[in-house]
N, C-alpha and C positions, 0 to 999 in steps of 0.2 A: 192638460193637467195628468197627474197622478192620481190613481182615486185612492189607491192604499199607498202609502207613504213607509218607504224602511229607514232602516240604517245604513253607511255605508264604513265597512271597516275592513282595513287589511285588501280593498279593491275590492269586495265582495259585500253582494246585498246578503243584508243581515234581518231577519224578519221576529225575533222577540221580544219579550216585553209584554207589557197592559195595551191591550189594546184602547184605541180611544176614535170618537169621531171631530172630524173637522167641521168648523163655522163657519160659515160664510157669518160677518158682523152683519152685512146691511138687512138681514132678511130670516135671521137666525136657523135657517138650513143648514143641513149635512151636506157638506159639498166631496167627503170624501172620511177612510179611518187613515189609522197609524198605528203605529206601536212606541209607544212610550218606555226607554231605555232605563238601567239604574244600574247598578253596581255592576252587574255580569257584563251588560255592554260594556260600562266605562273601564274594567278591568281588560275586556278585550282590544279596547281601541287604544288606553298604555301599552301596552304589549305589543299590538302592529307598529305605533311609532316610534317605541325602545328602539325595536327590532331595524326600523330602517335608518335611524339615528346613528345606531352601535357598527350594522351590518353592512353598510351601503355607502358609497363615497358620496352621498349626497350634500352632507356639512363642507367635505372640500371643493367641491366640483360646482364652481361659478356660475362657466358654461350653460354646463345643467340648469342651475337655478335660473339663470337669465330667460333661457328658452322655456322653462315652464310657465316662469309667468308673464311672456309674453303669449305664448301660446293659449294660456287659460284666458288672459284678456281675450283674443281671437274668439275661444271660442263662447264666452259670454256675449260677445257681442253680434255674434252668428245669430243667438237663439235669445237678444235681447225684447223682442216684441212679445214671447211668452212670457217672459219674469215679468214683463211689466203687466199682462194682463193676470198672472197669479196674482201679484202683491194687490192688483186693485179685487179680485175675489177674495182673497182669505186672508189680506191684512185691511182692507175698508177704506186703501189709498182712490183716489180719483185718480185719473191715466195722466194728468201733468206732473202729478208729485211722485208718482209712482215712476213715470220718465227718468224726473231727476235725481231719484232713490239710483237706478238701474247706472244711470250715466256716472256716477261714483265707483260704480262696480268696476268699471273697465280704467276709468282713471287712475285709480287705486292699484291696479293690478301693474299695468306700467310703470307707474313711478315707482314699484316694488321693486320692477327688471332693472330701473337706473339707479337704483340704490345699489343692486347689486355690482355694479363696476366703480361707483363712486367712492363705496363705503373702503378703507383700508387702515393697518399700523401705522407705524412711525419707526424711523431707529436712527440713528444721532451718536458718533462720537462725541463723549463727552468729556474726555480728556486721551492724550496720545496714547493709541493701545487699548483702549478702553470703551467697549460699544454697549448699547441697548437697542433691545426690538423690542416693540407692542405690540402685539400680535391680537386680535380684536376675533374671537371664537364663540360659536354660537352653546346656547347652557344646555342645549337639549332637545327636551319634549316638551312644546308650549298648550298650555289648557286654553281654550279661546273659549269665553261665555258670551253670546249671544242675545239681545234682548228683543221682544216682538214688534217695537214700534219701527224699526229701520232695519230688519233682517239682513237684506242682500248687503248693504251699504255698512253697516257695522261690522259685519265680519270679516266683509275684504279689511277692513280700516286696519284691523289687527292683524289678519292674516297672511295680507302683503307683508310688511316689515318681516312676521316671524320667519314666512320662505325664504325673502331674501337675504336674512342674519345666516341660515343654513339648517333652522332648527324644521321640525315634524311636529304635528297638528293634532291634538285630539279637540274637535270642537264639539258645544252642547250648545244644541240648540232648541230652540222655545218648541213648545206643541204646536202653540195657539199659528205657529207656519209652518207644521210637519208639510205639508205639500210644497211649499215654494221650498224646504228645505231638501226634501228628497230630488225637485228641480234642479235646485241647484248641483247636488252631488252626484246629478245625471252628468248635467253638463259639465264636470271634471272627470267625471269618469272615462269623459269621449277622450282627453288627452292624451293620446299616446305617450308623450315626452316623460307625464308623471309618474313616478316609480312610487307603486306597492307600498301603503303605509305612510307616504308621505302626511297623507290629508287625512282623518277619517271622524266621519259624523257622524251624532248621535242625538237624535233628538229625546227631549226628557225633562226635568226638573230634578228639584232639592236633593233627592238621593243620588241621583247623575254627576250633581257640581258637588257636593259633598265629597265624590269617591274621587274625583277628579283633584280638588282642593288637598284632599288630603293624601292623595300617593306619592312619597320619595323620588318616586320616577319622574315625576313632572314638577321641574324644579321653578318653573315661570308660570303667573298667568294674567288673562289680559280680559280685563270682565267691566263690562257696560250694563250699568242697572242701577238700582238704588242705592243710596249712600246707609240704608238701615241695612242689605244684605252685604255690600259690600265692608262695614264693619265686622259683618261677623264673619264673613271670608277673612279676612286678617288674622280674627282669633281662631279659626282654625286651620291657618298655617302656619302660625309661630313655629309650633314644634318643630317643623322641618323649616326651620327659616327660610319658608318661601318667598321668594317675589314679584311683588303684583304690581302691576300697570290697573290704575282703576279711573274707570269715565264714568262719574258718581251723577247726583241729584243736581238740578240748576235752580233759580229763579228769575230768568235774565231781566235787567228793567230799561226801558226804554226813559233815558233823563232828557226831557224834553225845555228848551231855554226861549224865553220869550223872542227871540231872534231866530226862531225856527221855521226852516221852509213847511208851511204847515201842507201844501199841497202836494210834498213825497210821504211828508210824513204818514198820514191817516191813510191810504194804501200798503203802506209798508207796517204799519201797526196791525193793522187787518189781517195780514198774511201771515206776519208773526204770532199769532193766534190762531189761525184755522190753519195753516199749515200740520199736514198731519194729526189735525184736531186738536190739536193742543198735546200732543203726546209724542212731545218732544224734548230731549233734556234743554234746549237751546232755544224753546218756547217764549217769547216776549210775553211772558205774564203781569208783567207789572209796569205803569207808566207811571211815571213821575215827573207832572210837568208844574213850570214856572208861573205864579199867581199872572202876571198881565194877560197870560192867553190859554187859561185853566177854563175859563165858559165856554171856550170857542171851541177848542180840543172836545169839552166833555159832549156838546153838541154833535159836533161832524162825526165823533166815533159813537154814539150813539144811532146815528142815522145808519152807518156803513153796517154798524154790526145787526141793526135787525134786518139789515136786506142782504144778509149772505143767505144763500139758496146750500139748504144740507139736503145732502139726497144720496145717494148709493155712485158707484163707480159707472156703472151700466146707462147711466142717465149722463148722457154730454153733456148737458147745462149745471150739472151739481160744481157746486163752488166748494166745498168740505164734506169729505163722505162720516161714518159713522166712527165712535170709539169700537175699541177691539170685543169688548164684551158688552153685554148688560149690565153686569157686573160692577163694571167700570162706571157705570150711566150712574147708578146708585150711588156708589161711591161718591162721584164729582159733585152730585146734588147734594148728598147730605151735606157735607163740607161747604156749600154756597148756603143752604138752611141754616148752616150754626153761624156762618159769617152773619147773618141776616139778622140772627138773633143777637148776635154780638156787638151788633150797631152799625155794619155795614149799609151805607146807602145805596140801596137799588136804580141804577140808572136802565139797563136793559136788565132783565130777570132769564131772559132765556131757559133753558132746562130741558127735560126729555121731552118727547111728542106721547101725547095723551091720547090719542086716538088718528084714525088713517093707518095710509100704507106705509109711512115710517114709524108709525110705533112698535112694529113687528121687529126693527134693526134696533142698534144702537147708539140711535141718532140723537143729538144734543145739540138745540140752539146756546151761541155764543152767549155771555153775559158779558156784565160791566158793574162794576160795583165800587163806590168808591169809597174810601178807609182812611179813619185818620188816625188810627191806631197802628203803628209798625209794627207789636209786637201780638197782629191781629193774625192767624192760623191760614189767612187767604190769603197775607203777605209773605211770609215765613215758612210754609211748608209748599211741596211740588204738587197741585192739585193732577196733572198730567190731561186735564182736558180745558176746551177754550172758555175759560174762566178769567179775563182783566180785571186787575185792579188799577184802580185811577189814587194817586195820593199827589197833593199840591203843597208845591214848596216853595220861599221868597228868593233864599240867596245861593249861591254856589256851593258856599259853606256847608248846608241843608241840604242840598239834594245828593252832596255827594256822604252824607252822614246817613241819613236812610236809603242812600243805594247800599251802603258798606252793613250797614245795619240787618243780617244775615250771615246762616251758616254756607251760607250756597257761596258762589265767586268761579261760575264757567264762563259767565260769558254777560255784557254789557252790549248798551247803545246809548251814544250822547246825539243828539241832533243840538245844533247851532250853526248860524251861517256866520260866527264871527270865525277868523284863520285863526286864532291862536288859543282861541278857552276848548275846544274841545281835547288839543293835546295837553293841556295844562288839566284837565278835571280828568283824562284819560290813565295819567301817571300815578292818581290817587284811587284808583277803584281798585279793586282787590277783585280782580278776574282774568280769566285766562287768555280771553276775547275779547275785544275792544273794537265796535263798529262805527266809525263818524257816518252822520246822516244818513245809515242802512243798517242794514240787518240780516244776519246769516252767508255773509258771502263767506263762502270757503274755499283754501286753496289747497293743493295737495303737498305742498313744497310750504306749506309753514304750519310751524306746530299747532295743536288743538289739544287742549286740557285747563282744568280746573284749581281754583285756589283752594283753601280750608278744607272745607269738608265736601268738593265737588270732582275731590279725586286726588289720584299721585299721577307721576309721571305723564309724559306726550305721547299722542297716535297724532300721524301726519306727521311732514317734514324731516329731518336728519333724524330727528331726537326719537321717533317711532322706534326705533332700532333698538336703544338704549335696555328696555325690559325685555330684549331676546339675545346679547351679549355678552360676554364676559371677556377683561381686558386679562392678559398676560405677558408678564414683563420675564424678558431673556435679557439674562448680561453674558457677552463675553468680554473676556478681555487673552486676547490674543498676544498682545505686546505690539513690539514695535521691533524692526530692523536695528541691529546693533552692527 
């Protein structure tokens, strides 16, 4: 792994900005240093991306874009073991989770390559001698802001369609994964077919993102992060009529009916809470259970959550890694304490480790709290940690109302052995992705995104291109032979 991480702008390494330390969240040890970029680095990256868009044939050359996306996929595949280890060390993911994330990098790039040739405009003769052509053209420079919780997969989820559309890109990457950021830049730099300036990667925080959002030379922003930040970005970009694709917060409910397969449900809910230590926009952080099986589900969940082996990725027996930092541990635990004080019933308290080796890292044992008040902050707010709330319902209508009584609408899961009920319920749930008797099954060819305050636009699938293209209507009237 790179010990000192730098920015990669216009095909060159840039070592400017404020020097910071990279931390292993499992031990709180320093594993390297990096430079945090701001306005100056953003301006350099924007200029490079704009020049590459305006002064090269990148936006017109489908053959080149197809080759670059495939070459990028091959380059990442060749070094996937390094990426997995980097994620495990700096991001805290246990190895199976890091492997899952890295696999999404290659599939995303290859699907992006496929979209290059599958996308086209259309033409029609709408009257004798009168024709229209509709062209799809790239909007220009795309600003892409990636969060720390899944930096590799979520970067590619936005970057691949941007490149496929013919955009150039400025990547705002998080400081918490600076070492991984530079490793990804090294891999991209190794792709000889990639023209300079098409991709520019800068590690930084608020000043960097603000500069990108406010720049008139960056017409579209693809942002993954919190709903609060998404709202602020919309305000900042309004003066330039900025286009935004936003995937924001989530509060995924499992809606469990009396006829659910409990043997499949319990391990799936466990995984839905502990994957990425609950630091996932689609974390299954709510479970709504019909009254007839509530006691059994409560008992089984308590048993499996108490047994989760929390530990560092370096320990192959670990089943859940740390949160990203100690600050997150304190934040999550305070929300749990507040919820208990407000009336939540403790089934499994969980919480931070107060002693022993794990107390040096950002580890948090999963918690299960039963809540009667659907307006509780535990139910309504995204905790971004391994805390599961349980609520009991009696009827289908009550389940739908509880699930939809949220500002979020990213995903949901419906559990029933009835052949008709899941589809009937799914049509009434306000969420962009709904799984039936499962959780977090994702496909590159199908769209992903949220309703309500969970965002705008879609990533993955054909709709992923919408944030990065303009439509141009050309009218021709050559007439007819006389």
